[in-house]
C-alpha positions, 0 to 999 in steps of 0.5 A: 141822042140822050146819054144813058148816064144823064137818064140815070141821074134824072131817075135817081134824083127824086129817089134820093130826095124822098129818102132824105125826107123820110130819114128826117128825125121824128122830133122835127115833126110838130107834136102837141101833148101835155101831162097832169100830175096831182100833188100830194102824190099819196094814193089816197089823199085825205080831205075833210067833209064840209071844208075846203081842201087844197091840192095841186096839179102840175101841168107840163107841156110835153109837146113841141108847140105852145099850148093856148087857152088850157081849160080845166074841168072835173067830174065829182060826186053830187054835192061836192065843189071843185074849183081850179085857180086859175081856171085857165092857162092862157099860154104854156110854151113847149117844155114849160110847167105850171102849177094849178091849185085845186080846191075840193069841198066835199059835202058836209054829210059826206060819208067817211070812205073813199071817193074819186074825182076826175081832173080834165084838161083841154087845149089845142084839141088835146084832152088829158084826164087823171083820176084823184082818189080821196078819203073823206074824214070828219072834222074834229072839234076841240080846244084847250084853256091855259091860264097865265101867269102859270104859277100854282098860286097867283096872288090877288089883292082883296077889294081890287081888280086883278088881271089874269089871262086865259089862252084859248087854243083851237086844237081841232081841225074845224073852226070853232064858233061862239066861244062863251065864257063863265065862271064859278067863284067864291061868294061876293067875288066878281069875275069878268071876261074881256071879251066875253065871247070869241065869235070865230076861232080857226083850227090851229089858232089861239086867242088870249082873253083877259080875266078881271078878278075882284075878291070881296074887300073882306075876303080872308087871306089864304088860298081860294079857287075860281073855276073858268068855263068855256063852251062852244059847238057843244063842247065844254072845257073847265080849268081851275085857278088857284089864287092866294088873297092878300089884304088890300094895301088900304088897311095897312095904310089906314093903320099907319095913318091912325098910328101917326095921328095917335103919336101926334096926339100923345106928343101934343098932350105931353107938351101941353102938360109940360107947359102947365107944370 
């Protein structure tokens, strides 16, 4: 005859096992998830029309399983270009974070107002989406000219090549193309730029140009003005160079030679006359 205690134990064992399984902590179960965070975290991020603008998205694996082949896509206004670098993350372990570059190029004629694009990330049948709010601004074009040496009156010699420099700095937010140079100088002077044109100058960059100034040999001593003109992208910038002309050292040298010859002739005549007496 089966004892009542044995029957009770057989009945309670499955119940105990079921309770033990149900009481396992939730984190022991497998979970797939990820989050997206776009930087900079400003509510309205500024981007330049017609230019490549760089943002970042931080991808964090918040699940308990490895993510594989994490792919990115976007929805954007017509004419815009959005590129992810890298375009795919092969593997992202649980708890790991990786940053992806987002290059956004609004169309050149995009109006100056707010837009939004949607960033999409998919992996392991999980899809996450985040919206990015952007404010389009038009790129500005501007540059400045700075002549060196920076002395108020730069000294130059008549009849000789004199080297000065002009620093061209792109102070705008867009690239400058085809910067051409010209000058307005006194009659008979020569002004040459080396190089005579800058093909491209990126925003924030600078380039130095040589200016070879040759005053006319007969230029009178004193102050003179040469005007340097630079033009690019329908922008014109002008700066004046004040120059103090000194006589070429050739003339003092020639005078000295003539003086020496005159003295030599005088001595020669004096000695000859002395012998004759």
